[in-house]
N, C-alpha and C positions, 0 to 999 in steps of 0.2 A: 504494500500500500504506500510505502514511502516513495516509490518511483512515480506514482500518480501525483502525489503532492509536489514532488520536485518538478515534474513536467508542467503542472499547473502554474507553479511559480515562474518557470521559464517563459511560458506563454505570456503571463501578466507582465513580466519584466520587459518583454519585447514590444509591448503596447506603448503608445505615446503617454506622456505624463498627464495629459488632459483627457484621457479616456473615461468613459462612464461605466457604471456597473453593468449596463446593458451591453456595452462593447465587450467587457470581460465575459459575460455569460454567453454571448454570441460566439466568441472565439473558442471557448471551452466546448460549447455545443457542437460546433463544426468539427473540431478535432475528434470528439467522441464519435460522431457519425462517420467520419472517414475511417477511423480505426475499426468500427463495427463493420463497415462495408468491405474493408480489406480482409477482415477475419472471415466474413461470409463467403467471399470469393475464394479464399484459400480452402474453405471447407466444401467447395463445389456448389454452394447455394446461389447459383447464378441463372439468369434467363438468357436464352438465345436472342439474337437480334430479331429474328422472325417472330418469336413469342412476344417480345417487347412491342414490336410494331402492331401486332394483333391486339394486344391489350390497350395500347394507346388509341387505336382506331375506334374502339368503343367510346372513348371520351370525346374524340374529335369529329364524330360523324352525326352531329345533331343540328 
């Protein structure tokens, strides 16, 4: 758990001094989502391009 805390501190330190709490939350959120996506891809939990196009077509055809 220490690694997570250190990573969060590093992210915060790289933000500008005038950042807001929302900026910090957003950056932590994005890093978490990217890490989760990479983990899912490594575990084979991905969709093919064709599958993604078919799923998106349902949303875009109204």
